[in-house]
C-alpha positions in Angstrom: 0.0 0.0 0.1 1.2 3.7 -0.9 0.4 6.2 1.2 -0.1 9.7 -0.5 0.1 12.6 1.8 -0.3 16.2 0.6 0.6 19.1 2.7 0.2 22.8 2.5 1.1 26.2 4.5 0.1 29.3 4.2 1.1 30.8 7.7 3.5 33.2 6.1 3.4 35.2 3.0 3.5 32.5 0.8 1.5 29.6 -0.7 3.6 26.2 -0.2 2.6 22.7 -0.9 4.4 19.0 -1.0 2.9 15.9 -2.1 4.4 13.1 -0.5 4.0 9.2 -1.9 5.5 6.4 0.4 8.3 8.7 1.9 9.1 10.3 -1.5 8.6 13.8 -2.6 6.4 13.6 -6.2 6.1 17.3 -6.1 7.2 20.5 -4.1 5.8 24.3 -4.6 6.4 27.6 -3.1 5.0 31.0 -4.5 5.8 34.1 -2.5 2.5 36.4 -2.1 1.8 38.9 0.4 -1.7 38.4 -0.2 -3.9 36.1 -2.3 -3.2 32.9 -0.2 -7.1 31.8 -0.1 -7.5 32.5 -4.3 -4.4 30.3 -5.1 -4.1 27.6 -2.5 -6.9 25.1 -4.1 -5.8 25.7 -7.7 -2.1 24.9 -6.8 -3.4 21.8 -4.9 -5.4 20.7 -8.0 -2.6 21.6 -10.2 -0.1 19.3 -8.5 -2.5 16.4 -8.2 -3.2 16.6 -12.0 0.5 16.8 -12.9 1.2 13.6 -10.6 -2.0 11.9 -12.3 -3.9 11.8 -9.2 -7.2 12.9 -7.9 -8.4 14.1 -4.6 -9.5 10.3 -3.8 -6.0 9.1 -3.9 -5.0 11.1 -0.8 -4.7 9.1 2.3 -4.0 12.2 4.5 -3.6 15.8 4.6 -1.0 17.8 6.6 -1.2 21.2 7.5 1.1 24.2 9.0 -0.9 25.6 12.0 1.5 28.3 12.9 2.8 30.5 14.6 2.7 32.8 11.4 0.1 35.1 10.1 -3.3 34.9 11.6 -5.3 35.3 8.4 -2.8 32.8 6.5 -3.1 30.1 9.7 -6.9 30.4 9.3 -6.8 30.1 5.7 -4.9 26.8 5.6 -6.4 25.1 8.6 -9.9 25.8 7.4 -8.8 24.1 3.9 -7.7 21.0 5.8 -10.7 20.7 7.9 -13.1 21.2 5.2 -11.1 18.9 2.7 -10.3 16.2 5.5 -14.1 16.2 6.1 -15.3 15.9 2.4 -13.0 13.1 1.5 -13.3 11.3 4.5 -9.6 11.2 5.4 -7.5 12.4 8.6 -5.7 15.7 8.8 -2.7 16.3 10.8 -1.6 19.8 11.8 1.9 20.4 12.6 3.4 23.5 14.1 6.0 25.5 12.2 8.4 24.9 15.0 8.0 21.3 15.1 8.7 20.9 11.1 11.7 23.3 11.7 13.3 20.8 13.9 12.7 17.6 12.0 15.3 14.8 12.4 17.5 17.2 14.4 19.5 16.0 17.7 17.8 16.9 20.9 18.3 19.5 22.3 17.4 22.0 20.0 15.2 25.2 19.5 13.1 26.5 16.5 12.9 30.0 15.7 10.2 31.5 13.4 9.9 35.0 12.1 6.5 36.5 12.5 4.6 39.4 11.8 4.8 42.9 13.1 8.3 42.5 13.8 8.0 39.6 16.4 9.9 36.2 16.3 8.9 32.9 18.1 11.2 30.3 20.1 10.7 27.0 21.1 12.7 24.4 22.7 12.9 20.5 22.3 14.4 18.3 24.4 14.6 14.4 25.1 12.4 15.1 28.2 9.4 16.9 26.4 8.7 20.3 24.3 8.4 23.9 25.9 5.8 26.1 25.1 6.1 28.5 22.1 8.0 31.9 23.5 7.2 35.2 21.6 10.3 37.2 21.3 9.7 40.8 20.9 12.4 42.9 18.7 15.5 43.7 20.4 15.7 40.5 22.4 18.2 38.0 21.5 17.1 34.9 20.4 20.5 33.3 21.2 20.4 34.2 24.8 16.8 33.2 25.1 18.0 29.5 23.9 20.9 29.4 26.5 23.2 27.6 24.4 20.9 25.1 22.7 21.5 25.0 18.8 18.9 27.1 17.4 17.4 26.4 13.6 15.5 28.7 11.4 14.3 29.1 7.9 14.1 33.0 8.3 16.8 34.2 10.8 20.6 33.7 11.0 20.9 30.3 12.7 21.4 27.0 11.7 19.4 25.5 8.5 16.7 23.4 8.6 17.1 19.6 7.0 14.2 20.3 4.4 11.6 22.9 3.2 9.2 23.5 5.9 6.2 22.1 3.9 8.1 19.2 3.5 8.5 18.6 7.0 4.9 19.1 7.8 4.1 16.4 4.9 6.8 13.9 6.7 5.4 14.6 9.9 2.1 14.3 8.9 2.8 10.7 6.8 4.1 9.4 10.5 0.9 10.3 12.3 -2.0 10.0 10.1 -3.0 6.6 11.5 -2.9 7.4 15.2 -6.1 6.9 17.3 -8.1 9.4 18.5 -5.8 12.1 16.1 -7.3 15.8 16.9 -8.5 17.9 14.3 -5.8 20.8 13.3 -6.0 23.7 15.3 -4.4 27.1 14.8 -1.2 27.8 16.9 -2.2 31.6 18.1 0.9 32.6 20.6 -0.4 36.6 20.9 -3.7 38.0 20.7 -5.2 39.0 17.3 -4.7 41.7 15.4 -8.1 42.8 14.8 -10.2 43.4 18.1 -13.6 44.2 18.3 -15.4 47.4 18.4 -15.6 49.7 21.3 -18.6 51.6 19.8 -21.6 50.9 21.3 -24.0 48.6 18.9 -26.9 50.6 17.1 -30.2 50.6 18.9 -32.8 48.4 17.3 -35.9 49.7 16.9 -39.5 48.0 17.5 
């Protein structure tokens, strides 16, 4: 039996996807874009399946990056993964960007992610467990917070991860999608949302 996993990521200013079959990368795509991820994601996935001679029904599982990253981008991909999983009757596996960053790296290790609004994120991984994701405001040194632990990052000047982020998401998803009681993908939000409810009083409703 050949496991086929399709993973995607819109947590940053881009759309990325990876098609994995039996541990082999069949297609890997990445397009930089500040806007338009919601409009581009599904066409990209369909193009990849068509190029591989596959249909949606050939997929065994989905993988999706759950953040941390851009709030809107995270919602786009997580919502797509949930909807596709429900429609296709297959599992969707949520994988954090930090976990994907340190795939195959020996422990202890830390993952650094550059987010929006000049905010970075750090998460440490040890043989004993995983620390919570820690926001790192501009001006605060990631290396100091890592306290001597090796740091890997896709965007910051540290050690390079072993493979592209979306490929790491696909590989992790391929090892987990058969786990019992697998939870649905959930966005990983480290700080409050950028948008806040209006403080103005709602209009009066006249009867």
